[in-house]
Backbone as ProteinMPNN parsed JSONL, in Angstrom:
{"seq_chain_A": "MASPSQLATLIDLAQRETDDCAKRLGAALKALDDCQQKLQMLAGYRDDYAQRFEASMANGITPIAYRNFQAFMLKLDSAITGQQQVVNHAQARSEHEKASWQTAERKRMSYTTLNNRAQEQALKLENKRDQKAMDEHAARQAYYKR", "coords_chain_A": {"N_chain_A": [[29.64, -35.29, 38.946], [30.899, -37.454, 36.677], [34.385, -37.248, 36.037], [36.391, -36.12, 33.217], [38.171, -38.102, 31.902], [36.872, -40.603, 32.951], [34.123, -40.35, 32.293], [34.917, -41.087, 29.032], [36.45, -43.474, 29.113], [34.467, -45.179, 30.254], [32.738, -44.801, 28.154], [34.297, -46.103, 26.005], [34.331, -48.935, 27.466], [32.037, -49.537, 27.272], [31.552, -49.349, 24.201], [32.689, -51.732, 23.434], [31.352, -53.299, 24.772], [29.116, -53.532, 23.506], [29.502, -53.848, 20.966], [30.781, -56.413, 21.163], [28.426, -57.6, 21.892], [26.823, -56.775, 19.436], [28.451, -58.567, 17.658], [27.608, -61.161, 18.374], [25.258, -61.126, 18.121], [24.997, -61.137, 15.5], [26.24, -63.669, 14.681], [23.891, -64.981, 15.94], [21.867, -64.608, 14.231], [22.79, -65.623, 12.014], [22.65, -68.266, 12.73], [20.029, -68.634, 12.87], [19.191, -68.205, 10.363], [20.517, -70.004, 9.098], [19.325, -72.703, 10.713], [16.516, -72.376, 9.278], [16.95, -72.424, 6.618], [17.567, -74.97, 6.151], [15.084, -76.189, 7.74], [13.626, -75.58, 5.674], [14.626, -76.957, 3.676], [14.012, -79.312, 4.233], [11.591, -79.624, 4.389], [10.859, -79.106, 1.665], [11.611, -81.451, 0.421], [10.314, -83.535, 1.29], [7.818, -82.544, 0.393], [8.638, -83.087, -2.28], [9.354, -86.064, -2.243], [6.573, -87.183, -1.147], [5.611, -86.547, -3.521], [6.335, -87.608, -5.591], [5.831, -90.238, -4.953], [2.978, -90.548, -5.27], [2.807, -90.503, -8.123], [4.383, -92.857, -8.39], [2.071, -94.101, -7.169], [0.436, -94.254, -9.198], [0.711, -96.271, -11.019], [0.719, -98.471, -9.27], [1.516, -100.156, -6.363], [3.322, -101.67, -4.118], [2.242, -103.809, -0.991], [4.085, -103.514, 0.999], [5.955, -101.741, -0.067], [4.275, -98.975, 0.249], [3.942, -99.341, 3.127], [6.224, -98.908, 3.742], [6.635, -96.456, 2.698], [4.931, -94.8, 4.289], [6.597, -94.843, 6.814], [8.981, -93.75, 6.163], [7.69, -91.221, 5.704], [7.203, -90.554, 8.44], [9.1, -90.57, 9.558], [10.547, -88.321, 8.179], [8.855, -86.298, 8.951], [9.001, -86.305, 11.802], [11.747, -85.324, 11.653], [11.161, -82.649, 10.446], [9.408, -81.962, 12.366], [12.094, -81.554, 14.71], [13.607, -80.179, 13.599], [11.964, -77.555, 12.841], [11.65, -77.346, 15.922], [13.861, -76.713, 16.55], [14.646, -74.544, 14.99], [12.883, -72.627, 16.3], [14.452, -72.607, 19.069], [16.262, -70.684, 17.754], [15.766, -68.528, 16.803], [14.401, -67.327, 19.876], [16.799, -67.231, 20.959], [18.58, -65.167, 19.266], [16.052, -63.055, 19.677], [16.718, -62.714, 21.893], [19.597, -61.97, 22.036], [19.263, -60.252, 20.46], [18.089, -58.142, 22.322], [20.148, -57.727, 24.239], [21.931, -56.291, 23.08], [20.672, -54.006, 22.214], [20.325, -52.937, 25.082], [22.91, -52.604, 25.264], [23.586, -50.773, 23.89], [21.847, -48.482, 24.296], [22.913, -47.866, 26.85], [25.761, -47.647, 26.179], [25.073, -44.893, 24.295], [24.054, -43.288, 26.559], [25.91, -42.775, 27.988], [27.702, -41.179, 26.01], [26.349, -39.136, 25.689], [26.29, -37.816, 28.235], [28.593, -37.443, 28.247], [28.918, -35.464, 26.04], [26.841, -33.516, 27.037], [29.042, -32.644, 29.462], [31.268, -31.865, 27.85], [29.797, -29.716, 26.882], [28.907, -28.189, 28.841], [31.794, -27.415, 30.033], [32.445, -25.846, 27.838], [30.864, -23.546, 28.0], [30.937, -22.772, 30.627], [33.958, -22.142, 29.906], [33.72, -20.192, 27.601], [32.101, -18.016, 29.316], [34.132, -17.229, 31.327], [36.029, -16.462, 29.384], [34.831, -14.318, 28.37], [34.519, -12.882, 30.689], [37.041, -11.948, 30.827], [37.316, -10.246, 28.464], [35.703, -8.113, 29.173], [36.592, -7.513, 31.269], [39.192, -6.265, 30.582], [38.71, -4.62, 28.326], [37.145, -2.445, 30.303], [39.274, -1.987, 31.222], [40.799, -0.587, 29.695], [39.426, 1.768, 28.872], [39.079, 3.25, 31.051], [41.96, 3.753, 31.612], [42.04, 5.479, 29.016], [41.254, 7.564, 29.662]], "CA_chain_A": [[29.987, -35.342, 37.955], [32.588, -37.85, 36.447], [35.336, -36.32, 34.877], [36.255, -36.592, 31.129], [39.085, -39.681, 31.693], [36.511, -41.471, 33.633], [33.768, -40.74, 30.904], [36.142, -41.573, 27.869], [36.608, -45.244, 29.833], [33.058, -45.828, 30.645], [32.304, -45.172, 26.706], [35.369, -47.421, 25.237], [33.918, -49.963, 27.592], [30.446, -49.731, 26.383], [31.573, -49.743, 23.216], [33.705, -52.676, 23.441], [30.174, -54.113, 25.278], [28.065, -53.211, 21.781], [31.029, -54.256, 19.847], [30.591, -58.008, 21.683], [26.893, -58.134, 21.593], [26.546, -57.098, 17.881], [29.184, -59.899, 17.023], [27.074, -62.518, 19.371], [23.408, -60.872, 17.308], [25.327, -61.468, 14.069], [26.078, -65.215, 14.788], [22.778, -65.786, 15.984], [20.978, -64.399, 13.231], [22.985, -66.316, 11.133], [22.166, -69.599, 13.044], [18.739, -68.867, 12.436], [19.269, -68.272, 8.837], [20.824, -71.799, 8.371], [18.176, -73.286, 10.722], [15.363, -71.827, 8.87], [17.338, -73.021, 5.255], [17.369, -76.433, 6.5], [13.902, -76.316, 7.81], [13.038, -75.756, 4.626], [14.791, -77.934, 2.394], [13.772, -80.751, 4.604], [9.548, -79.74, 4.076], [10.751, -79.62, 0.327], [12.133, -83.265, 0.053], [9.206, -84.281, 2.128], [6.722, -82.463, -0.561], [9.196, -83.801, -3.581], [8.914, -87.465, -1.871], [5.067, -87.175, -1.597], [4.561, -85.929, -5.31], [6.767, -88.69, -6.285], [5.282, -91.289, -4.352], [1.563, -90.252, -5.604], [3.039, -90.525, -8.792], [4.56, -94.069, -8.64], [0.744, -94.966, -7.028], [-0.922, -94.385, -10.102], [1.09, -97.157, -11.321], [0.416, -99.534, -8.802], [2.681, -100.192, -5.315], [2.657, -103.133, -3.56], [1.803, -102.861, 0.207], [5.656, -103.198, 1.358], [6.531, -100.063, -0.458], [3.68, -98.552, 1.012], [4.327, -99.003, 4.077], [8.4, -98.144, 3.709], [6.652, -94.846, 2.611], [4.316, -94.221, 5.533], [7.433, -94.714, 7.876], [9.869, -92.781, 5.915], [6.914, -90.205, 5.784], [7.008, -90.336, 9.928], [10.99, -89.919, 9.78], [10.651, -86.975, 7.53], [8.253, -85.404, 9.56], [9.512, -86.382, 13.081], [12.871, -84.189, 11.115], [10.734, -81.521, 10.408], [9.572, -81.477, 13.932], [13.006, -81.312, 15.473], [14.106, -79.099, 13.187], [11.08, -76.341, 13.829], [11.808, -76.686, 17.44], [15.565, -75.586, 16.332], [14.346, -72.658, 14.424], [12.238, -71.755, 17.749], [15.21, -71.828, 19.632], [17.152, -70.125, 17.49], [14.496, -67.304, 17.328], [14.518, -67.351, 20.867], [18.027, -66.487, 21.381], [17.922, -64.098, 18.671], [15.71, -62.416, 20.109], [17.977, -62.521, 23.889], [20.774, -61.35, 21.874], [19.111, -58.037, 20.161], [17.502, -56.919, 23.146], [21.278, -57.631, 24.839], [22.291, -55.438, 22.148], [20.062, -52.735, 22.527], [20.634, -52.607, 25.961], [24.524, -52.118, 25.638], [23.738, -49.518, 22.785], [21.237, -47.821, 24.95], [24.264, -47.567, 27.739], [26.678, -46.143, 24.946], [24.474, -43.857, 24.064], [23.856, -42.246, 27.511], [27.213, -42.26, 28.566], [28.449, -40.267, 25.151], [25.379, -37.992, 26.052], [26.876, -37.596, 29.323], [30.157, -36.842, 28.086], [28.661, -34.306, 25.351], [27.173, -32.808, 28.198], [29.891, -32.294, 30.174], [31.539, -30.646, 27.292], [29.047, -28.449, 26.536], [29.338, -27.592, 30.081], [33.143, -26.99, 29.998], [32.702, -24.95, 27.004], [29.936, -22.586, 28.507], [31.952, -22.116, 31.909], [35.113, -21.304, 29.33], [33.273, -19.062, 27.142], [31.894, -16.919, 30.511], [35.314, -16.909, 31.513], [36.807, -15.099, 28.648], [33.764, -13.046, 28.205], [34.651, -11.819, 31.229], [38.521, -11.265, 30.644], [36.915, -9.304, 27.633], [34.651, -7.36, 29.653], [37.876, -6.437, 32.277], [40.055, -5.681, 29.774], [37.724, -3.687, 28.074], [37.148, -1.41, 31.288], [40.702, -1.159, 31.85], [41.42, 0.661, 28.755], [38.173, 2.363, 28.887], [39.962, 3.963, 31.926], [43.241, 4.678, 31.028], [42.014, 6.472, 28.147], [40.673, 9.044, 29.956]], "C_chain_A": [[31.279, -36.198, 37.554], [33.402, -37.127, 35.528], [35.759, -37.06, 33.688], [36.796, -37.788, 30.769], [37.742, -40.409, 31.743], [35.32, -41.416, 32.712], [33.892, -41.678, 29.791], [36.154, -43.501, 28.338], [35.12, -45.772, 29.87], [32.527, -46.169, 28.879], [32.87, -45.785, 25.913], [34.692, -48.676, 25.973], [32.526, -50.546, 27.144], [30.503, -49.854, 25.266], [32.02, -50.537, 22.833], [32.56, -53.884, 23.593], [29.365, -54.457, 23.663], [28.578, -53.719, 21.085], [30.375, -55.855, 20.198], [29.014, -58.221, 21.38], [26.462, -57.958, 19.957], [27.394, -58.184, 17.057], [28.082, -61.365, 17.341], [25.539, -62.417, 18.364], [23.705, -61.361, 15.947], [25.541, -63.196, 13.925], [24.733, -66.114, 14.722], [21.375, -65.73, 15.093], [21.429, -65.402, 12.063], [23.032, -67.996, 11.292], [20.943, -69.805, 12.89], [18.6, -68.79, 11.4], [19.304, -69.529, 8.382], [19.754, -72.779, 8.881], [16.964, -73.385, 10.005], [15.378, -72.851, 7.216], [17.345, -74.843, 5.2], [16.326, -77.31, 6.696], [13.312, -76.265, 6.357], [13.049, -76.378, 3.408], [14.371, -79.376, 2.917], [11.891, -80.814, 4.454], [9.887, -79.906, 2.744], [10.995, -80.806, 0.004], [11.069, -83.57, 0.72], [7.564, -84.108, 0.796], [6.962, -83.214, -2.063], [8.786, -85.097, -3.095], [7.746, -87.931, -2.027], [4.878, -87.202, -3.173], [5.036, -87.564, -6.091], [5.95, -89.967, -6.412], [3.758, -91.537, -4.892], [1.921, -90.764, -7.197], [3.49, -92.057, -9.212], [2.797, -94.869, -8.115], [-0.18, -94.89, -8.262], [-0.579, -95.834, -11.188], [0.974, -98.607, -10.561], [1.932, -99.582, -7.863], [2.347, -101.684, -4.767], [2.692, -102.564, -1.938], [3.323, -102.658, 1.372], [5.932, -101.827, 1.123], [5.383, -99.081, 0.0], [3.798, -97.961, 2.502], [5.703, -98.523, 4.672], [7.742, -96.799, 3.688], [6.037, -93.958, 3.476], [5.683, -94.315, 7.026], [8.625, -94.059, 7.707], [8.894, -91.605, 6.469], [7.295, -89.65, 7.193], [8.51, -89.761, 9.974], [10.829, -88.315, 9.617], [10.151, -85.976, 8.404], [8.265, -85.084, 11.428], [10.971, -85.348, 12.75], [12.522, -83.042, 11.32], [9.956, -80.715, 11.459], [10.563, -80.744, 14.927], [13.316, -79.798, 14.924], [13.576, -77.837, 13.253], [11.317, -76.216, 15.207], [13.525, -76.3, 17.109], [15.379, -74.335, 16.07], [13.971, -71.744, 16.162], [12.995, -71.623, 18.71], [16.215, -71.055, 19.372], [16.672, -68.642, 17.097], [14.604, -66.678, 18.488], [15.99, -66.283, 21.247], [18.675, -65.45, 20.099], [17.732, -62.92, 19.169], [16.18, -61.873, 21.361], [18.802, -61.472, 23.266], [20.655, -59.96, 21.017], [18.275, -57.149, 21.36], [18.912, -56.795, 24.042], [21.825, -56.135, 23.666], [21.702, -54.069, 22.167], [20.107, -52.174, 23.648], [22.254, -51.57, 26.304], [24.18, -50.97, 24.761], [23.098, -48.468, 23.731], [22.489, -46.754, 25.984], [25.268, -46.865, 27.111], [26.592, -44.903, 25.239], [24.466, -42.644, 25.376], [25.315, -42.184, 27.979], [27.822, -41.547, 27.305], [27.153, -39.275, 25.25], [25.649, -37.184, 27.37], [28.071, -36.865, 29.042], [29.987, -35.491, 27.189], [28.163, -33.45, 25.937], [28.062, -31.91, 28.919], [30.976, -30.85, 29.273], [31.133, -29.503, 26.846], [29.062, -27.251, 28.019], [30.11, -26.635, 30.344], [33.485, -25.74, 29.016], [32.088, -23.881, 27.43], [30.689, -22.088, 29.65], [33.06, -21.555, 31.0], [34.706, -19.927, 28.821], [33.016, -17.66, 27.751], [33.448, -16.271, 31.17], [36.579, -16.232, 30.279], [35.866, -13.883, 28.029], [34.495, -11.994, 29.595], [36.449, -11.239, 31.619], [38.461, -10.183, 29.681], [36.729, -8.449, 28.487], [36.183, -6.502, 30.592], [38.657, -5.512, 31.422], [39.648, -4.166, 29.092], [37.533, -2.214, 28.969], [38.411, -0.941, 31.5], [40.651, -0.165, 31.05], [40.822, 1.421, 28.455], [38.722, 3.735, 29.83], [41.214, 4.55, 32.069], [43.26, 5.425, 29.742], [41.238, 7.727, 28.609], [41.775, 10.078, 30.506]], "O_chain_A": [[32.421, -35.894, 37.9], [33.09, -36.548, 34.487], [35.545, -38.213, 33.314], [36.408, -38.501, 29.844], [37.356, -40.873, 30.67], [35.236, -42.485, 32.108], [33.253, -42.711, 29.591], [35.811, -44.462, 27.649], [34.836, -46.884, 29.427], [32.112, -47.233, 28.419], [32.219, -46.183, 24.947], [34.416, -49.586, 25.191], [32.143, -51.663, 26.796], [29.56, -50.507, 24.817], [32.009, -50.513, 21.603], [32.568, -54.961, 22.997], [29.208, -55.499, 23.026], [27.847, -54.255, 20.252], [29.53, -56.353, 19.454], [28.606, -59.074, 20.591], [25.877, -58.843, 19.334], [27.036, -58.592, 15.953], [27.911, -62.33, 16.597], [24.889, -63.391, 17.985], [22.845, -61.927, 15.273], [24.959, -63.837, 13.05], [24.415, -67.132, 14.108], [20.331, -66.38, 15.142], [20.616, -65.915, 11.294], [23.319, -68.807, 10.412], [20.532, -70.958, 12.762], [17.6, -69.431, 11.08], [18.545, -70.101, 7.6], [19.215, -73.569, 8.105], [16.333, -74.44, 10.073], [14.509, -73.587, 6.748], [17.139, -75.629, 4.276], [16.219, -78.475, 6.314], [12.446, -77.089, 6.061], [12.229, -76.47, 2.494], [14.377, -80.389, 2.217], [11.168, -81.81, 4.429], [9.318, -80.891, 2.273], [10.362, -81.195, -0.977], [11.049, -84.726, 0.296], [6.712, -84.929, 0.454], [6.113, -83.718, -2.798], [7.682, -85.404, -3.544], [7.529, -88.875, -2.787], [4.052, -87.854, -3.813], [4.394, -88.331, -6.809], [5.535, -90.563, -7.406], [3.351, -92.698, -4.937], [1.101, -91.615, -7.542], [3.041, -92.514, -10.263], [2.402, -95.936, -8.586], [-1.314, -95.366, -8.319], [-1.41, -96.324, -11.953], [1.112, -99.682, -11.145], [3.047, -99.252, -8.267], [1.435, -102.487, -4.967], [3.001, -101.427, -1.584], [3.461, -101.837, 2.28], [6.105, -100.948, 1.968], [5.939, -97.991, 0.135], [3.777, -96.815, 2.95], [6.047, -97.964, 5.714], [8.125, -95.963, 4.506], [6.301, -92.761, 3.584], [5.456, -93.787, 8.115], [9.339, -93.745, 8.66], [9.181, -91.05, 7.529], [7.669, -88.481, 7.283], [8.878, -88.661, 10.388], [10.918, -87.407, 10.444], [10.778, -84.947, 8.654], [7.803, -84.155, 12.091], [11.266, -84.58, 13.666], [13.119, -82.285, 12.085], [9.804, -79.499, 11.568], [10.291, -79.809, 15.68], [13.296, -78.708, 15.496], [14.305, -76.916, 13.62], [11.224, -75.11, 15.741], [14.111, -75.426, 17.748], [15.762, -73.315, 16.643], [14.477, -70.824, 16.805], [12.7, -70.717, 19.489], [17.013, -70.662, 20.223], [17.461, -67.701, 17.178], [14.889, -65.482, 18.429], [16.116, -65.119, 21.627], [19.664, -64.916, 20.601], [18.522, -61.979, 19.253], [16.016, -60.718, 21.752], [18.839, -60.321, 23.7], [21.434, -59.016, 20.883], [17.941, -55.964, 21.355], [18.957, -55.736, 24.668], [21.939, -54.988, 24.099], [22.43, -53.077, 22.126], [19.974, -50.95, 23.643], [22.588, -50.601, 26.987], [24.758, -49.966, 25.177], [23.826, -47.51, 23.993], [22.802, -45.565, 25.921], [25.619, -45.719, 27.39], [27.263, -44.096, 25.883], [24.771, -41.458, 25.245], [25.64, -41.077, 28.407], [28.913, -41.15, 27.715], [27.343, -38.388, 24.418], [25.253, -36.028, 27.513], [28.428, -35.817, 29.581], [30.701, -34.517, 27.43], [28.665, -32.344, 25.731], [27.918, -30.69, 29.002], [31.299, -29.709, 29.603], [31.789, -28.521, 26.497], [29.179, -26.03, 28.112], [29.819, -25.495, 30.707], [34.372, -24.902, 29.18], [32.823, -22.906, 27.271], [31.08, -20.922, 29.603], [33.247, -20.359, 31.223], [35.076, -18.845, 29.277], [33.353, -16.573, 27.282], [33.715, -15.091, 31.397], [37.674, -15.701, 30.463], [36.175, -12.863, 27.413], [34.857, -10.819, 29.536], [36.853, -10.404, 32.428], [39.251, -9.244, 29.779], [37.748, -7.796, 28.713], [36.597, -5.344, 30.527], [38.743, -4.289, 31.532], [40.107, -3.039, 29.28], [37.721, -1.104, 28.473], [38.702, 0.197, 31.868], [40.493, 0.998, 31.423], [41.347, 2.157, 27.621], [38.768, 4.903, 29.442], [41.466, 5.649, 32.563], [44.295, 5.962, 29.347], [40.753, 8.637, 27.938], [41.457, 11.238, 30.768]]}, "name": "protein", "num_of_chains": 1, "seq": "MASPSQLATLIDLAQRETDDCAKRLGAALKALDDCQQKLQMLAGYRDDYAQRFEASMANGITPIAYRNFQAFMLKLDSAITGQQQVVNHAQARSEHEKASWQTAERKRMSYTTLNNRAQEQALKLENKRDQKAMDEHAARQAYYKR"}
């Protein structure tokens, strides 16, 4: 079994790794949230533009305005598709970072458990020594009282 100082070092290193993974996970989740907000903004803008266009169609529009609308809607749809890919990538990254954090946390917990077991074992050994010393002392006291 590793010595207490070795376990303490391992626990410290694992804690640092866990902290680093947690920071990366936080950054990945923030990036995912930002990407999703941008996607929602683009989709909302597309819907708003389509509604305004339908309202202007009721008043009549020129064929050039209609072609411009179609071209702009294609560009918006392309931007939305691209942003959806960015969101998908951000989701994959956040899932990867979450898995990394979970692995690091399990590792840290394993070292902590080993350390706790070692401390419990040392305490039991110390208690046995104390009990043996007390028994020997009591036996000597009883022997000398005769």
